[in-house]
C-alpha positions, 0 to 999 in steps of 0.5 A: 232410764227404762222402757215401757212399751216403746216409750223411753222414760226418765224416772225419778226417785220417790224420795225427791218427790215426797220431800218436795210435795209435802204440804202439811204435817198432821202429827208425828210422821203423818203427812198430807200431800198432793202427789202424782205417781208417774215416772217414779222409782220406788226402791223400798217397800210401799203399802197402799190403803184405800177406803180407810177413812183417811180421805180415801187413799193413803200409803206408808213408805219408809215409816212415814204415813202419807194421806193422798188428797186426790184419792177419789180417783187414784192412778199410778203410771209408768212406775218401777217398784223394786221392793214389795207392794201391798195394797189393802182395799176397804170399802173403797170410794176410789177407782184405783188404776195402775198403768204400765208399771213394773213390779220386780218383787211381790204385788200383794192385794188384800181386803178384809173379810167383813166388807159389804157390797157398795151402792156405788161400785168402784174398781181395781184395774191393773193395766199393762206392765210386768209383775213378778209375783201377783198374790191375791188371797183372802179377799172379798172384792166388792168392787170390779177387779180387772187385770188388763181389761181389753178395750177397742183402743187398748189391746196390749198384754200384761206379763205375770211370772207367778199368779196366785189367787186363793181363798177369795170371793169376787162379788163384782165382775172379774177380768184377766185379759191378754195376760201372759202368765208363767205359773198359775195357782187358783184355789177356793175362789167364788166368782159371783158375777162374770169371770172372763179370762179372754186371750190369756196364756198360761204356761204352767200350774202347780199341780203335782204328779199323781199316777192314780189321778193321771196328772203330771208335774205343773199341770194347770189346776182350777180347784174348788172354784164356783163360777156362778155366772158366765165363765169365759175362756175365749181365745185362751191358751194353756200349755199344760193340761187344764184340770178343773177339779171340784169346780161348779159352772152354774151359768152359761160358759164358753171356751170358744177358740181356746187352745189346749196343748196337753188336753183337758180334764172335766171329770170332777166338774158340776155343769149346770148349764150349757158350755159352748166348746165350739172352736176349742183345739185340743192338740194332744188328744191322747191325754184327755179322758173318755169322760171329758170327751163325753161331757164335751159331746153332751154339751154340743148335743144340748146346743144342737151342734151334731157335727161337733158332737159326732166328732167328740163321740168318736174321740170318746170311743177312741179313749174307751178302746185304749182303756179296754186295751189296757184292761185286757192285758192287765192279767189273765182274768181281765183278758176274758172279762174285757176281750169281747168288749175290746173286740167290738171296740177294735172293729168299730175303730178299724172299720170307720174310726168310730163312725167318723171316716166313711172312706175307711168304711168304703175301703173295707167294703171293697176288701170284702168283695175282693176276699169273696172273689178269692174265696170263690176262686176268682183270684186272677186280677182282671181289669176287663168288664167281667172283672169289674162286674165280679168286684161290684157284684160282691159289694151288692148286699142284694146278691143271691145264693147263685152268685156265690156258687151256692156257698152259704158260707161265702154268702153269710160271711159276705152279707154279715160283713157288708151289713156291718160296713154299710152301717158304718159307712152311713153313720159316718156320712150322716154327720148328725148321728148321735151314736 
């Protein structure tokens, strides 16, 4: 007995079903049968073939070949596969669906390299259950490829320990919905139609640590991927840094409400149309590069979302400040080369957090007034009307030389400081500022 969801199942071994359901013997060890793959335990390796010219569907088990008569729509429910499962799909006429199955070893999906697009679109659906290793490699999927597609009446998750998608092309829509993936490897893949990763959670990838590339062990990498239509990462969650390397986004895309625990890397991406990053949550902001923040900022500007653009402009400048700081203290020559830029960046950060905090700018305006009072000898803390009058007098950018006891030094320092701080204050207040 085992549990699938909250249902107690009583499985039987497939051998007993095969012995009972064999209807005719074609030749040798080839059998025709009507079989329902429900509540079965499959102990040994099994190989499925779809669209192979033998009635739509067949499978090999224990050196015997079985042709499935009801292969036009083939559904496997609540089965436990204790050994490897191989699925080969050749121009299928079947709709293939797996529901709440457990794969204790490998589930390997294959397809030949010579298939053409069908007039009637079939589908491969893997819904619910658990998979130890899901391997999708060297396939051209001329059918809809859905892993746990979410519908109004179905919103359960699927658990995948290791998911590997390599050297493949998905001609029709691809979906990976509400999947909990422990380790992801995806490289050299073309998505010719929509690719949807809605609500999936990825814990780690296979990226190796590289100091020069600023990657850490087990970062999650999408490498050499072409998204030709929609690429949808809505409500996804990545527990390691998400890295897109040599990735092309040709269509409109969105990362709405995606949660990135260790940051994002878009430096090696080709973005041809708008990407909507609205609601994206980057928890560790220090691990995301200046260039990535610039790309996100530009995408918000294209969508006329100036509030979010201003937010990521501040993050872009913050990363710039950190990079300049590192370069300044690299060696003696670098100090003189980058120190002026570093001073400007430091001032911009300290005065208003890169035009994002107007209260900080306002605080420094009053500090300038306080320091001006001290420079002119007004050092006594006075809460009377005259004391408050002096404080506000020196935050007034229109004050005259007489107000500074005819000290041009005090007036110049005050005016220059206030001019800079008032600019920072105004740009921080104006949330639609571009710079």
